[in-house]
Structures are given as structure tokens and as C-alpha cells.
C-alpha positions, 0 to 999 in steps of 0.5 A: 453531466460532465462535457464530453471532450473531442476525441483525439485524431489517432495515427498510425505512425506518430503518437504524443509523448507520455503526458507529465504528471503535474506537481507542485513546486519541491520548495513549496511542497517540502513544506506542506502537507499537500499533495505533492501530484496535482493529477491531469485535467481532463484534456491531458487524459484524454490525449494520454488514452489515445496514445493506447494502441488498443492493442488485439491481444492487450498485455497490460490486464495480466499485470493487474493483480486485481485484473481491471479491463484496462484497454475498456477503461482507456478506450472509453476515457479516449471516447470522452464516455467517463461514465463508462470508464468509471464503472469499468474501474470500480466492475474490478477494483473497489478502490481505484482512486488508491490505487491510481496514488499509491500502486507501482504501476511502472512493475505491474501493468504499464511494464507490459504495455506493449507501447513501452516497447519503443516509446514510454508506456500508456500512462495507466495510473495516472488515467485510473486516478483521473477517471476514480476522481472523475467520479468521486467529484460527480458526487453519486457514485454509481453502484453495482446491483446486489443478488439476494441474500446468502444468508452467510456472514463473513468477519473481515479482521481488517480494514486495509486494503486487503479487508476492504476488498475482500469484504466488497467484493464479498457483499458483491456475491450477496454475502452479510460482511461485517470488518473488524478494525482494532484503530478509531479510523478505517483503512489501515496502512492507507490511513495511518501509514501513507502521508497525507502528501502521497495519499489525501485521507479524504480520498481513503474515506470517499473509498471506505464509503463506497465500500460501505455502501455496498452493505458492509458493517464496519466496527471500529475499535475492535481488536481480535484477541482480546475482544473476540478470538477467531475461535469465537468468531467461528463457534460463538458469534455465528460467522461462517468464514472469517478473512485475516487482512490484518497486515503488518504492523509489528516493526522490527530493529536493527539490535544494535546498541542505543536503540533504547535512546529517546529520539529512535522511532520505528517508523511505523509510530512515526508515521502513525503520530504523523498521519493517523493521529494527525501530528502534522496539523498541529497545533489545530490537532494536539498530537505534537511529533518531536523532529529534531533538526538533523534525522536519519531515515534507516532503510530505503523502501516506500517507507522510508521515503514516507518517513523522511519527507515527513520529517522534513515537512515538520521543520527538520533542516537535514534528513538522510537516508542511511542504505546499507545497499546502492542506489540501484537495490533501492525497493521503494518507487522510483517517482518516490524516490525523485521526489524525496530527491528534489525536496533535498533528502540527502542519500546516504548508500552503502552505508550501515548503523553499527551504534547509537549514541546518546546524551547523559539525559537519554536523548540521541545524539549520533550514530555511527555507521561503516561502510558497505561493499557489494558481494555476491547475489543472496536469497533476494536476489541483491547483492549482498552488503559487506561491512568495510572493516575500518571505515567507521565513522560519526554523523550527527543526528537527534533523530533516528527513524527505523524503516526496516520492514514489519511482521503480523502483531501476534495479539490476533492469533490468540485462541486459534487453533489450527493456525499455522504461520511460518517461522516470520510470523506470516499466516501459512496460506494458498497463494491462489486462494488464501485458505489457511491450514484452519478450517473457515479461515483465509488470509491474505496481504501483508499478514502472509506476505510480509510487508509488501505493496498496497495492490498485491495486498487488494489481489490478495482480497480478491482471490480470497473473497472468490474461493470464500464464495465458492465455500459459502455456495458448497462449490468444489475446487479440485485441488492438488493435495501437496498444493493446498498451502503454499508457505508464503515468502517474506 
């Protein structure tokens, strides 16, 4: 049993400042794949927890897609009751150690923190990570009491954040759940996309093991659209419902000349080689990743930050983020941008590629770019980037990584009659319930929204589990006809 810390004295007038997250030194971490953020210790976590105002009407919970009882878990931590804090987290969230590391708390729960109106908000994400890590370190994870088996079977396609969340919650409802995962390891983007220095893979494995401990069956190397189709799962394999949580793994390119040269990667391919195929551990794992001395990463989302920082750690001398908008429009988390800058990543804002050059052997040798200026806002609400005529110039690079977003892989939709999709290839599904246009099929996460955040995918998996449970138990929910299906926006 962990030692119970003394509860800090509360003051109505003065509160300690937000506790900084300890990190590796930038010069050291830029050369290794160890976790950048080192986590709070017990004393720091309790001090930060005691900054919470214990609001009578807390706003933070409304910002959490999986609706964690944030005040309760923080209050328990402040009082030194780590068991209650951990149980509170796991009561609503099957993957808290992951959320505490990669979720954008600054734009969700923390932005609504009442303390943040005058001071910095409570570091909710860092506290979530601390409590989840503490529980995992105990080695004996407490599991909820499960209800009697319902006799219903659900197939969850994809072992990413949406699928794991949906599967865990359905198991808690008493249903028999089987996850069908195409890759040889579970986790989806958590395992193939997010680097070790942001999300250690032993953390992912522990969270997956917890979901399995709830009675969920996991089948790897199971490609839907090849081994089974959705119709076969429903009509031949005896499943009563199907949840699609396949993510968005089909990369996008710009369509500019030269994208077929050797040395041009999609971020998906590059990160999969580095993470899932253990390229970062070469030569221990015989999966080398070719990284030149000068690398350009096109895009400025979290995936672009991950790819650029991986390239740096794999030996690149110079890594550029090439982004057509300004710093104010960067979609990546501020923390990830800050860490990238600390490590020496160069940002070329208001710059857009127009052509990639190659040598006589078919390898990249350079990229022509054009300067941009911002015009009026477009459909995304951001100012539209406009090329400045005559401003082209060349930059010398020998690796180009395209981090421009992704769309769902169409293979999973083979033999799925009645399942409507949008013109972007995403699934048409109700925003509140995940119900699709096909009877017995739900969907959530990136396969519906396009590439988005881990926590939004988890929220969709959680909402779908609630509705699937209603469906399996024969409960009806009144829904206006025009609200049955909401086309997801990419």
C-alpha cells in the first residue's frame, strides 16, 4: 500500500502555481526515444491536486469526451486516497494512462477549469497520468464487477482507441465482445503512429491487457474485407452487432510533380516503420529506416510533429516543418510544437511545396516551394493561404514526409450493403449514438470524422457502446427522423 501523503492546507486566497512537468533536457532527448515528459512525483501531484477549487458547479467534466468525474478523482488524490482516485478514473475511462499523455486537455477539460479564469488551470491531464501510472505500478489492477452474461455477441473492428473503449464498455454491460484487428499488435494509432517518446508502448500494452481482463477476446492479423466482410460477421458468424473503429489509415498526398521519387514517405508509412516495425531500435530489430541528412515534413499537425522529431532522433542533421499557414493556425498541440522547437526543429511558415526534384538514380534531392499569404477565412474558419506569384525558391532535402491527413481504408467496406459513406470516404453515422445507415452496425472515431484526436475517438466509442447496449437489450430511444443520421464533417 502506498504511503499516504499529508494533505496540503487549503487557502481561500493563495494557491500554489501550476506545477511544471519535469522533462528530459532537449539536447539529450533529441538523441533518444525515451519518454520526454517524466511525470509528477507524489508530492508534486498532491500539491497540484490541492489547487482544485472543488467547485459546486464544476465545468471541467463537460469538456471531457468520456465524462470522467474529474473533481472526484482530483479530490481523492488531494487527500492522498490514490485507490479511490484510480477507481474513479477507471470507472469512466478504460485508457487513462494514454489519455493523460496524448489528449489535448488544454482545449477540452482544462480550458473550462474555473481556476483558469484568473490563473492557470489545474493540470488535469498530468494528474490523470500520475494516478493511472501509480495504479499500473501496483501490479494488481482493480476490475469492476461484471453483470451476468447477456448472451449477445458484438464484433468490434479495430483495436485502436475507439474500438478498445467501445469493447471495454460493452464487456461491462455483460456482452461477449470480440475485437478484430488487422495488424499483428493491438492499439491502432497508439501503437503504430505515436512515437515511444510521447507514448511508451508498455503503457499501451498495459491498457490493452486491462480491456482483455474484462473478458474481451482479441483476434490479431484479422483483415476485415478479406478474411470476413461486415455482412458475413452479421449473417454467418453470429454477431448481433458490429462496431467500426478502423480509424483513417489511408494517407493523402499533394499531387505535385515528384511525389513518386524514392525518399518521399507518407507520415503513416514513416511512423509505422519507426514505431510498429521497431525501426527506432535498429539494429536490435532488423528494420532500418532511411533518413537523410536534410528532411522536410509537410504539414503541422501532431503527426507532423511526431514525424519530424522521429527523423531528428534517427540521425537527421536538419529537419524542417513546411506549413502553408502561419504559426497561429498550427493544428498541433502547443506542447508538441514547443517540444519540437526546443529540440531544434525548423519551422517554415507560410510556405508550400510545388514540386519535388530527384537525381538520376530516382532519389529526392530537393524541393521547390512557394511563399504564401493569408486571405479571408475558409470553411475551416482559418484564413485561406494564397500563393504569392514569383516567390518560388528551392530547398535542399533528401527525405520528404507528407503529413497531410488521412482517410479510411476502403477495404473494410467490401460487401457492406446499405452502409453509406461521405464523399471523403468516411462513414455516415449519428453524432450522438454512432448508428450508421446499416442495421446492426455502428461506427466511431476517425472512420467517421477523418483524422482527429485519441480522446474524441474514445468518446465516440463510449457513446456507441451505450447505444449498442440499448439495441441489444431491445430498448427503444425516441429520435427525430431527421436526426437519425448526421453526416460527419472532415
